[in-house]
C-alpha positions in Angstrom: 100.3 79.6 185.9 100.1 83.3 187.0 103.8 83.2 188.0 104.6 82.0 184.4 102.7 85.0 183.1 104.5 87.4 185.3 107.8 85.9 184.3 107.1 86.3 180.7 106.0 89.9 181.4 109.4 90.6 183.1 111.2 89.2 180.0 108.9 91.3 177.8 109.8 94.5 179.8 113.5 93.7 179.4 113.1 93.3 175.7 111.2 96.6 175.4 114.0 98.4 177.1 116.3 97.5 174.2 113.6 97.8 171.4 113.6 100.7 169.1 110.2 102.5 169.3 108.3 104.9 167.1 107.2 108.3 168.4 103.8 106.7 168.9 105.4 104.4 171.4 105.2 101.0 169.8 108.2 98.8 168.9 109.5 98.6 165.3 110.7 95.0 165.8 108.8 91.9 166.9 110.7 90.6 169.9 107.9 88.8 171.6 106.9 85.1 171.7 103.4 83.8 171.0 102.4 81.4 173.8 99.2 79.7 175.1 99.1 79.4 178.9 96.8 77.0 180.6 94.4 78.9 182.9 90.9 78.6 184.3 87.7 80.7 184.4 85.0 80.8 187.0 81.4 81.1 186.0 79.3 81.2 189.2 79.9 78.0 191.0 81.6 76.4 188.1 85.3 76.5 187.3 86.3 75.6 183.7 89.8 74.9 182.3 90.8 77.8 180.1 93.7 79.2 178.0 95.3 82.7 178.2 97.0 84.5 175.3 98.8 87.8 175.3 98.0 90.6 172.8 101.1 92.9 172.9 101.1 96.7 172.7 97.4 96.6 173.5 95.1 96.2 176.6 92.4 93.8 177.8 89.6 95.8 176.3 91.2 95.8 172.9 91.9 92.1 173.1 88.3 91.4 174.1 87.0 93.6 171.3 89.0 91.7 168.7 87.5 88.5 170.1 84.0 89.8 170.0 84.4 91.0 166.4 85.7 87.6 165.3 83.2 85.5 167.3 80.0 87.5 166.8 79.4 86.0 163.2 79.9 82.4 164.4 77.8 82.7 167.6 74.1 82.7 168.3 74.6 85.3 171.1 77.2 87.0 173.1 76.3 88.4 176.5 77.4 89.1 180.0 80.6 90.7 181.2 82.5 88.7 183.9 82.8 86.5 182.1 81.5 87.3 178.6 79.6 84.2 177.3 79.2 83.3 173.7 76.6 80.6 173.1 75.9 78.4 170.0 79.4 79.0 168.7 80.0 77.1 165.5 83.7 76.4 165.2 84.4 73.2 163.2 88.1 73.4 163.8 87.4 72.6 167.5 84.2 70.7 167.7 81.5 69.3 165.4 78.7 70.6 167.8 78.1 74.2 168.9 80.2 75.4 171.8 79.8 77.8 174.7 82.8 80.0 175.1 83.6 82.0 178.2 85.8 85.0 177.8 87.7 87.4 180.2 90.4 89.9 179.7 92.9 91.9 181.7 95.5 94.7 181.1 99.0 95.2 182.3 99.5 99.0 181.7 103.2 98.8 182.8 104.0 96.3 180.1 101.5 97.7 177.6 99.8 94.3 177.0 96.3 92.8 177.1 95.6 89.2 178.2 92.6 87.3 176.8 91.4 84.1 178.6 88.9 81.7 177.0 87.2 78.6 178.3 85.7 76.2 175.7 82.7 74.3 177.0 79.8 72.1 176.0 77.8 74.6 178.0 78.6 77.2 180.6 79.5 74.7 183.2 80.9 71.6 181.4 84.3 71.9 179.6 84.5 70.7 176.0 86.3 67.5 175.2 88.4 69.0 172.5 90.8 71.0 174.7 93.8 70.2 172.5 92.1 71.6 169.5 91.0 74.6 171.5 94.6 75.3 172.5 95.6 75.2 168.9 92.8 77.6 168.0 94.0 79.9 170.8 97.5 79.9 169.4 96.2 80.9 165.9 94.0 83.5 167.6 97.1 85.0 169.4 98.9 85.2 166.0 95.9 86.8 164.4 95.2 89.4 167.1 98.8 90.4 167.4 99.0 90.8 163.7 95.8 92.9 163.8 97.4 95.2 166.3 100.5 95.6 164.2 98.4 96.1 161.1 96.7 99.0 162.9 100.2 100.4 163.6 101.0 100.0 159.9 97.8 101.8 158.8 98.6 104.7 161.2 102.1 104.9 159.8 100.8 104.8 156.3 98.7 107.9 157.1 101.8 109.5 158.6 103.7 108.7 155.4 101.0 110.4 153.4 101.2 113.5 155.5 105.0 113.5 155.4 105.0 113.1 151.7 102.5 115.9 151.3 104.6 118.2 153.4 107.7 117.3 151.5 106.0 118.0 148.2 104.8 121.4 149.6 108.4 122.2 150.7 109.6 121.2 147.2 107.0 123.4 145.6 108.0 126.4 147.8 111.6 125.9 146.9 110.8 125.6 143.2 108.7 128.7 143.5 111.6 130.7 145.0 113.8 129.4 142.2 111.3 130.5 139.6 110.9 134.0 141.2 114.7 134.3 141.4 115.1 133.4 137.7 112.5 135.9 136.7 113.9 138.7 138.9 117.4 138.0 137.5 116.1 138.1 134.0 114.2 141.3 134.6 117.3 142.8 136.1 119.3 142.0 132.9 116.6 143.6 130.8 116.6 146.8 133.0 120.4 147.0 132.8 120.3 146.5 129.1 117.8 149.4 128.8 119.9 151.5 131.1 122.9 150.8 128.8 121.0 152.0 125.8 119.7 155.1 127.5 123.1 156.0 128.9 124.6 155.6 125.5 121.9 157.8 124.0 122.3 160.4 126.8 126.0 160.5 126.1 125.3 161.1 122.5 122.8 163.8 123.2 125.3 165.4 125.6 127.9 165.5 122.9 125.4 167.0 120.4 124.3 169.6 123.0 127.9 170.6 123.6 128.4 171.1 119.8 125.1 173.1 119.5 126.0 175.3 122.4 129.3 176.2 120.7 127.6 176.8 117.4 124.9 179.0 119.0 127.6 181.1 120.8 129.1 181.8 117.4 125.9 182.2 115.3 123.3 183.4 117.9 120.8 182.0 115.4 117.3 181.3 116.8 117.2 178.1 114.8 120.3 176.8 116.5 118.8 177.8 119.8 115.6 175.8 119.0 117.7 172.8 118.1 119.6 173.2 121.4 116.4 173.4 123.4 115.0 170.3 121.7 118.2 168.3 122.4 118.2 169.5 126.0 114.6 168.3 126.4 115.5 164.9 125.0 118.4 164.6 127.4 116.1 165.6 130.3 113.7 162.9 129.2 116.5 160.4 128.9 117.9 161.2 132.4 114.3 160.9 133.8 113.9 157.5 132.1 117.3 156.4 133.5 116.4 157.5 137.0 113.1 155.5 136.8 115.1 152.4 135.6 117.6 152.9 138.4 114.7 153.0 140.9 113.2 149.9 139.4 116.6 148.2 139.5 117.0 149.0 143.2 113.5 147.6 144.0 114.1 144.5 141.9 117.5 144.0 143.4 116.0 144.3 146.9 113.3 141.7 146.0 116.0 139.4 144.5 118.1 139.7 147.6 115.0 138.8 149.7 114.3 135.8 147.5 117.9 134.6 147.7 117.9 135.1 151.4 114.9 132.9 151.7 116.5 130.1 149.7 118.6 128.6 152.5 115.7 128.2 154.8 113.6 126.8 152.0 116.3 124.3 151.2 116.7 123.4 154.9 112.9 122.9 155.1 112.9 120.7 152.0 115.8 118.6 153.3 114.1 118.3 156.7 110.8 117.2 155.1 112.6 114.7 152.9 114.4 113.3 155.9 111.2 113.0 157.9 109.5 111.2 154.9 112.4 108.8 154.6 112.3 108.0 158.3 108.6 107.3 158.2 109.2 105.1 155.1 111.9 103.2 157.0 109.6 102.8 160.0 106.8 101.6 157.8 109.1 99.0 156.2 110.2 97.8 159.6 106.6 97.5 160.8 105.8 95.4 157.7 108.7 93.1 158.6 107.4 93.1 162.2 104.0 91.9 160.9 105.6 89.1 158.9 107.6 88.0 161.9 104.6 87.3 164.0 104.0 83.5 163.8 
């Protein structure tokens, strides 16, 4: 019997060598076989016939925990350790009278599996008559527990998908924020250049008027013409000051825009990376759901 288990373990190891795994280390495809192997359990001086099942991508402790969780509600008591003994087990699918079930488990760390062995008895020393029904129950148990393991993998992957989606949305928001800042900076630049154009035109007009007044004052030497000339020169000085301020603002705004535009490629790369990660997690999740359905 043990040689059969080791043989199946060797085949399992070969399958895992070719199976595609997640970063968490479990397979994305179901490539295992559900089997119930005849076995035996020793309880003191008594040796009872038993059955062993394999819970893949798990260990003996997990397999035993799954069994305890399922059998606690249908048992009067569960006690002991080697073996664990459940008494007063009401399981109509196997027997019409309460059963005593002995349980033991083991781990194969190299293969990453847990084995669960159960003996079904009338009491802790006499085997139950309904061994065929017990074997059928063990098969159903193997399916259920392996599905439970994969369901945990799915739950973990669903959490990963939530995180990946959140990070993608954050990257999208960052990229959109840069686009918004870029659009605003570009619009502000257009406004500044438009103002510059108006001031430059006005300054050119003032320069022309000043040139005319200078010629006139040279001819008239009239104080009134000098006052007009001083006023025009003051306006031109103000216009040149405003233009200088706008040019300074333009330079700063252009620098900010250049910085924003320089950040866009990295933001786009981050957004694409997060989208790819989310898609990969979605793909793995879909594969795990198919894996769950393939366990039978």
